[in-house]
N, C-alpha and C positions, 0 to 999 in steps of 0.2 A: 554428445552435446557440442554445439559450435560456440566458440568464444564470441561474445559480443564485442563490438568496438568500444574502445575507451575504458579499459579496466583501470586506468590511472585516476579516473575521477575528474579529468579535465574536460569540460563540456565543449565539444566541437559541433556547433549547431548550425553552421552555415550562415555567416553574417549577411549574405546577400538576401536571404529569405527573411531575416529577422529585422532588417532595417536598423533602427537605432538602439535596439535592445542591448543592454550592458550585460554581456555574458560572463565576463571574467570577474565580476564583482567580488572583491575580497571579503564581503560581509560573511559569506558562508562557504565559498568555494576554495578555501585556502589550505586544504589538507596537504600535508607534506608527502614527499615521495615514499618515505618509509611506511606511512599508513596506507598509501595506495598499493604498495607491494604486498601488503598483508590482506588485501581484499580482492576477490575475484568475482567476475560476473560471467554468466553463461546463458545462452538461449536454448532452452530445451526443445528437442526436435522430434521426440518419439511420442506420437499421440496416444494418450491413455484413455480409458473409459470414463464416462460420467460416474460420479460417486454420490451416494445418498447422504453421507455424513463426513464430517471433518476427520474423524478417527479412521474411517475406511480409506479415505484418500491418503492419510498419513502412512498407513500400513502398506498400501499399494506402492506409494512413492518410495518407501524404504526398500521394497523388493525389486522395484523397477526404476533405478535412478536415471535421471534425464528425461522423465516423462513430461510431456507437455499437456496442459489443459486441453480437453477435446475442443476442436474448432479454432485453436489459436495458432499463431505463428506461421500462417500461410502468406509468405512474402510476395506471392503472386496475386493476392486478393486485390480486387479493384473496387474501391468505394463506390456506392450507388448514390443517385441523386437524393434518395430518401435518407440515406445515412452516409454523408460525405466525409465524416470524420472517423478515422480509426479509433478504437478504444484500446488503451494500454492499461493493463492490470499490474499492480505492484503488491506483492505479498507482504506478510508480516514478519515478525521476529522469529528466528530459528525455524524457518519454514522453507517452502519452495513455491514456485508458481503453481505446480500441480496440486500440492496439498491444500492450498487455499482457494483455488479457482476452478476446480474440476466440476462444480455445479453451475456457477455463474457463466463461465466462458461458453459452454454449449448453448445456453439460452440466448446469449447475445448474438452468437453466430446464427442461430435459427431466426433471430429477429432481423437479420440482414446486415449486421455490422462486420467489418473487418476487425478481428480481435488479436491482440498481441500480449505476450507476457514474458517477462525476463526474470531470471534468478540473479539477484544482486547481493553485494555485501557478504560474500562467502569467505570462510577461512580456507586458505590454500590446502587442498587435500581433503577437505571436509565434504560431507554429503548434503548439508543443509546450509541455508543462506540467511541473510538479514541479521548477522551477529557482529559485523565489523563496523568501523567508523562510519557514521551516517553522513558525514561531509563527503566522503569518498563515494558512498552509495548514491547520493544525490547526483553526482557527476556521472555515474554509471547509468542512471535513469535518463539523464539528459542525452547521453550518447545514443541510448536505445531509441529515444524519441526521434532523434535525427535519422537513425537508420530506418525507422518505420515510415517517416515522412518521405525519405528519399525513395523507398521501395514502392510506396503507394501513390506518390505524387500529391498527397494531401497537404493543403496549406496549414491546417490545424488538426489537432487531435483532442480527444477527451481522455482524462486520466481518472482511474478508479483505484484507490489505495485502501488496503485493509491494515489497520493497526499501524505499525511502523511504516508500511507502504504509503499511508496517507501523509505522513510527515515528510518522507524523502521526496515525494512528488510535489508537496507544497513548498519545500525548500527550492526545488527546481523552478517552480512557477514564480514564487515571490522574490527570490534572491539571485537567480541565475539567468534572468531574461526569458524564462519560459512562458511568461504571460503573453508574449507575442505569438506563440504557436499553440496555445491551449485555450479552448473555448470553455469547457466545463471540467470542474474538478469535483470528484465525489469521494468523501472520506467515510469509510465504514469503521466504526470504533476508533476514530482518530484520536491519538493522544495529543490533541492540539496544545494543551497546557500541562501535559504529563500526568503521571499517576503517583499516588503515595504507596501503592502496593500494600494495602491493609496496614499502613502505619510503619512499615519497615523502612521506607525511604527517608522519612524525616529523622528517624533514629540513626540511620547510617550517616546521614549528612551532618549530624551533630557530633559524630565521633571522628576524630582526626584519622584520616585514611580510610574511613568507612566506605566512601563511594568508590575508592580504588579497589576495595575488596569485592564490591558488587560487580565492578567491571571485570575483574580477573576471574570471578566465579561464573558470572552469567553472560559475559560478553560486553564489549564497549557500548554496543547499541542499546542495551538495557539501561545502563547508567545514563545515557544521553536522553532517555525518555522519562526520567524521573521529574516530577514537578519541581520547577525552579532550576533545572539544569542550564548550563551555559548555552547549549545549543538551542533549546527552546526559547530562552530569553532573547537570544540574537534573532531567531526566526520571527518572533512576534513583535520585536521592537519596531516602533513606528506604525503599528497596525498589522493585524494578522491576515489581511487580504490586500490585494492590489487591484487597481482598476482594470476593467476589460475582461475579467474572468468571473464566471458564475460558480459559486462555491456551495456545496451541499454536504452537511455532515449528517450521518445517521448513527444514532446512539441508543443505548439501552440503560434503563435505570439499574439493571442487574449486572452491570459490567464487572467481571471478576478481576480485571487488570487495571482499570482506570477508576480511581476514586479520588475525589468525588466524581461521579459520572458526568457532572456538568462541565468538567474539564475537556470534554469532547468538543464543546461548542466554540464556534468562532464568533467574533463580535464586530468585525469590520463590514464595510459596505459590500454588497453583493453576496452576503452569506445567508443561507437558509439552514436552520438547525431543526432536524427532525428527530423526535424521541419516539421510539416504537410504541411505548405504553400510552402516549397521548392519542394514538390512533387505534391501538388494540391492547387494552389493559390486561387481557388474559394471556398475552404473549410475554412470557418472562424469560425469553432467550437471553443468554449471556454473551460475553465477548467471544468465546471460542466457537459458539454455535452460529454466530450471525451470518457468516458467508455460506451456510448451508440451511438457513432458515428460509422457507418459501416466502414468507411475508417480507422479510428484509430484502430478499433478492428482487421482489417486485418493486420495492422502494428504490433500489439501485437502478433498475431498468427505467423506472419512471423519472428519476433524476436526470438521466441521460436524454430523455425525450418526453418532457412534460406534456406536450400536446397530444401524445398518443400513449399516455401512461396506462399500463395494464391494471386491472382491478386487483388490489392487494387484499386477499381473502384473510380475514381475521380468524384465527383458530387458537385454542389453548396450547401453550408451550410450557411445560413444567419448569420450575426453577432448577437450574443445574443441568439441564438437558445437554448431554454429550460431554460434560466436563470430565467425569471419571474415565470414560472411554478414551478421550483424547489424551489424558495423562498417561494411561496405560500404553496407548499406541505410540506416543512420543518417546517413552522410556524403554519399552520392551518390544515394540514393533509387532504387537498382536492385538 
């Protein structure tokens, strides 16, 4: 795996391209050097196969660290007139680019997009990512965006984030000047206003030191995604969208991680909130299954190119699909 530029979290976006964008805004980009030193970012380079389920991708990734989602990270890719904007994928918490994107990435590549994916927010020496300070992670995403733009010559990119990936990319867009170089932002199971995690978060917040316990046990990024966290309060202050960017959230009523599920929604101008069950009531896919659910994937592809959106075929998906398998894969690698 090749290190990506900017593991420190300081966005170096090329001021000549961004005009008057305020990139160093202290609103969100002020992580200290110690936090940056505890967070690493890598660009996976070893193409892995397409996977049918989240669990299968997680198992493969554990056995083949450094795998890249199929079709991604070809820095020689030249955007076409039909798809002039590269698509950058950002994974979720305690995951990798491969574990979360090995189904969507090849579909986007086949559709003609230049596709890129980065591993961000990793603990030094660890095998999985998206666990460290999200302020730093947002800077790592910013640096990766600049690397992709420099390689492809693209003026703008589209961003697709899953779970935490939706938040760190929105941090870049809303608070770090990214709106100048981003056209469309798509959040899949985005913790826009955080989660209560089945009531655990409010209880922890009410106990002195409770959130510190969550941070130490589950990682700083988990604590930062709790409903009412300082990070989310800062991110959404003054409006949860900024002008010039098209925002789409894709959520499910049966989200295992974000409760209430309406916390996925954005409320600002330019936001479109899509609830899977409004379009396909029999699809009861949950948080973990979304990026491997064909219906959801069709919604993602359609959000990137609404004029040529593929038909999203509604089919039954049982409640809890993939959840047990994912827990086993994550904890035991089988």
